[in-house]
N, C-alpha and C positions, 0 to 999 in steps of 0.2 A: 470396588477399588477406590483408592484415593489417588486422584490425579492432580499434580501440581503443575499449573500452567504458568510458565515463566515468560514474560514479555519484556519489551524494552522501555523506552522513555518517551514515546510519542504515540499518538492515536493510530498512525499508520502501521505500527507494530502490534497494537493491542486488538483493534477491531477485527482484523481478519481471523483471529483465533476464537472469536465469540461463537460463531455457528457450531463449530465442533465441540466447544465447551458446553453449549446448550444441549447438544445431542447426547453428550456424556451424562449430563445431569438428568435429562429426560429418561435415560436408561437406568437411572437409579444410582449412579456413581457420585461420590463426593468430589467436588471440583473446587479448587482454591486458586485464584489468580494472583501472582506476585509480579510486581513491576515497580517502577520508581513512584515516589509519593505523589507526584503531580498527575499520575494516571488514575488515581483513585476514583474521581467522578466519572471518568470514561467507563471504568469497569463496573461500578455500581449502577450507573445508568442502564447498563445492559442486563441488570438483574443478577450479577455474579458476585460472590464474596471476594474480598480484596485484602491483600496483606502487602504493605510497602516493604521493600528490601533496600531502599536507599532514599536519600532526600530527593526533592524535585530537581531534575536536571534536563537540559535540552541538548540534543545532539551537536549543535554548533559549538557548545562549550567543550564537549568531549573531543571534538575534532580539532579544536584550536590550540590545545595544550597537550604536551607529551607527558609521560609518566613522572617527570621531574618538575612539572609545572611550567616549563618553558614554552613560549608560543611557537606554534608550528607554521609552516608556510604551505599554502594550498597550491598543489601543482595544477597545471592546465591541461596537460596531455592525458588521454583516457586511462592508460594502464597505470601511470604513477598516481593518478587521482583515485583510482579504485583501490590501490594499495593504501593510500592515505585514509580512505574511508574504512578499510578493513582494520587498520591499526586503531582507529577511533572506536570501532565496535569492540575491539579487544580491551581498550581502556574503560569502556562502559562496564564490562564484566568485573574489572577491578573495583568499581564502585559498588557493585551489587553482590559480589560473591560471598562476603563474610555473613551478611544478614540472610542471604538465600540459604547458605549452609545451615545456619542456626535455625531457620524456619523448617528446613527439611528434617533436622534432628528432632524438633519438637512435634512436627505434624506427621512425620514418617510416611511419605507418599509411596505408593506402589509403582507409580509411573510418572514421568515428566513429559509434558507436551510443550513444545516451543516452536518458533519459526526459524528459518534458516540462519539468520544473522543475530538472533537473540541468544548469544553464545553462553550466557550464564547457565542455560539449561543443560547442555552437554557437559559443562564443567561440574555442575552439581551431580549429574548422573555418574561422571567418572569418579568423583570424590566419595560418593556414598553407595556405589554399586547398584544404582537404580536404572532400569531400562528407560529409554526415552524415545519419543516420536518427534520427527522433524516434519513440520508442515510448511511447504513453500507458500509464499504469498505474492509471488511475482511470476511473470511469464518466463523470465530467465534470471538466474542468480549467478553472476560471474564468480568463478572459483578463485579468481585473483583476490577477492575480498576475504574469503575464508582463509586462504594461505597467509595473507598478511596478518590476520587476526591470530592465527596459530603462532606466527613469529612473535607477535607482541606478547602473547601469553606463554612463551617458552619457559620462563622461570617457574610459573605456577604449574604448568603441565609436568615439568621435570620433578617438582616436589611430589607429584602424584605418581611418579615413575612412568610417565608417558611422554611421547613426543607428538601425539595427535589426540583429537577428541575420539571417544569411543563411537563405533558405528551405531546408528539409530536402529531400534527394533523395527521401525516402520518409517519409510520416507514417503511423504504425500506430495504429489505434483498436481497443481491446479491448471497447468497450461493445456489448452485444447490439443489433442494429438496431432491434428493436421498442421498446426503452427510449428510444432517441434516434435517430429515423429520419434526421435530418439530421446527418450527420457533418461534421467539418471539411472544407472544400473540398479535394479532391484526396487525401483520406485513404484508406487501404486498411484494411479490417477484418482483424483477426487474432484467432484463438482465444486466450483467456487460459488458459495452462497453469499451474496452481498449483505454486509452489515456496515452502515455508515453513520451510526449514532442514533440516539433516541429520537423518535419521531413524535413531535407534539400533536401535529394535525396535518394530514395530507392536504395540500392546497386543492381547492375546488376545481381549478382549471385542468388538473391532471385527468379528471373524469369527463371533461367536455371534448366534443369532437373539434379537432383543429382544422382550420381552413387553409393554412399555409404550413410548409414544413417548419418544424420547431428545432431550434438549436440551443443547447445548454453551453454557456460560457462559464468556465470555472478554472481558477488557478489555485485551488486548495486554500488552506488557512495559514500555511507557513512558508510559502514560496515568495521570494522578494520580487520576482519579475514584474507584477502589475504595479507595484509601488515605486520601484526604482528606475524602471526603464522608461524614462520620459522621452517624448518625441517632439518634433517641432510644433510649437504652439503651446507647450507647457502641459499637455495632457499625458496621462500615463497610458500604457498600452491597453490596459483594461478599459479605461474610459473611451479611448479612441475606437476600440473594437465594438464597444457597446453602441456607438453611433454608426459605425460603418456596416456591421453585419446585417442589420435589418434591410439595408439597401440591396442586398442580394436576394431578397424575397423571403428571408427567414423571419419567423417570430422568435425572439430571443429571450431566454431566461438566464439571468446572471446568478450563479450559485457560488457565493463567496461569503466571507464573514459579514455580519451586519455592519460593522464599522467600515469595511471597504465598500459595501453596497451604498453607504451614505454619500460616497464621493460621486455617485451617479445621479443624485437628486438635482433636479427632477429627472425622472426616467426619460431617456430619449424615446422618440417615436419608434414604435416597433418592438420595444422592450416590454415584455409582459410583466415580469416581476424580478426583484433582486433581493438577495438576502441569503441566509444560511438555510439550505434545504438538504436533508440527507438524500444523497443521489439515488439510492435504491427506491425512494418514493417518487422521484420526478422523472428519472430517465425512461421508464416505460412510456412516458408521454412525449418523448423527444426522438428525433431522427438522427441528429448529429450532435457531437460534443467537441468543444475546443477546450483543451486542458493542458496541465503542466507535466503530464507523463507519469504522475504518481501511480504506484502499483494498484492501490485500491480503486482509484478512478478508472484506470485502464481495464481492470478485471470486471468492475461493475458494468462498464459499457459493453464489454463482451457478453456478460451474462444477460444483458437486456437487449442485445441485438442492435446497438447504436454505433453508427460509423463515427470515426474519430479523427480529429486533427490534433496530433500530439506535439507539444513543444517541450520536450524532456529537459528539465533543468538539472536534476541530480544525476551524476554519472552512473549510479548503479541501475538506473532504469533506461539507459540508452539502448542496451540490448533489447529490452522489451519493445521499445518504440520501433526499432529496426524490424523485429519480428512482425509487428502489427502492419507496418508498411509493406513488407514482403508478402504478407498474406492477402493484401488487397482490401483489408477492412478499414484502412485509414491512411492518412498522409502524415509523414513525419516532417516537422519543421525544426531543424536544429536550433537550440536556444540562442546560439551566437548569430543566427540569421533571422531571429524573430523580429518582425515589424508588422505594422498594420497591413502593408502591401503583401508580404509573404503569407501571413495567416489568412487574409481575405482571399488570396488566390487559391489557397488550399481548400477553403470552404466552397469556393465557386467550382472547383474541380469535382468535389463530391456532389454538389447540386446538379452538375451537368452530366455526371456519369453514374448511372443507376447501379453499376456493379459493386460499388463500395457498400451500399446499404444491403444489397442482396447477399454479399459475402458476410457482412456483419450478422445478418439474420441466420445464415447457415451456421456460423460459428456459435451463435446463441443456442441453436438446436443441438450442436455437438456438446456444448457445455452441459446442457440439461440432461443429456444421455449418460453422463458420467456418474459413478457411484456417489451417493449423497453422504453428508456427514453421518447420518444415521446408519448407512451401510458400513461406513468405516468403523463405527462403534462395535458393530457385530464382528467385524474382522479382528479388532483389538481384543475382544472378549474371548475369541477362539485361540489367540496367540499364546 
């Protein structure tokens, strides 16, 4: 089969689709990944063929301007904010759709694979009568976002004689069953296999026995919180946490962009390393992670059995943070309440209550027991 993988315009939308794409290629199928031009290096670093379907674009740009090019206003309340995000995902489709359709006409895929909010996939499937697979990449995907995207794309759907996207041939859910027992009707559970980017070399300390509990501090590469949330004394939250968290008895690894890591020079006492590390390489050597609530980070922590302090910044992951907190595998600190004191208190709570780590490791085993991407390929082949 020829499988056209259609992703979005950021690493967080591309990387989670890599393991299933690998499994499809390993089974002998042709795979082509289509995304915005700026995602080319991310795709090719994963060893997958790439075709751009729009110029380089960032989600903030799509969210900030409506279809007519007028600036939009970012709501503050959760439901209006989710609708705002959904309309932005709809506008991203408008940027990608013409080239994606042209690519589909040239390459003639038998199947389209995409993630829940990369909605160019179901639009191509609808326009060309090709079956499609939806892979979730989050613990929870608020339907408010999809409904808003459908509204944004109403004229384009109407031109296809539709009011909705076609139903997927297969819907894959990566949430551990005990965290959300009721999956989407008709969904198939799949094991989340972490892929966080090309690994140049696994740091030597990953393989060394640790004498203290180890904590990974990361706010991703695109989240403004560490840079803009200054605290008394002129430090950023990232810098302040880098100084304070070792005082709790943790050995700290700071996994951020190399540029952001340089703001910590010289490394505070108790900080082992700082820089850009693919999380799947270093989290097996950590006990706790403090992060921005990103779906890839959250799911990688779950897959590796790491307790979490989640400071979810983007509204679409607030549901995921609440599920994590309710499961007892982590502590949620709402981003509006994020401070050195609140984050440090959450880390202290995990240090003092073993149940968080025990629950995280139980969920790791639950994730590992789910069907792998290779199992899903066999299911697709039988469909």
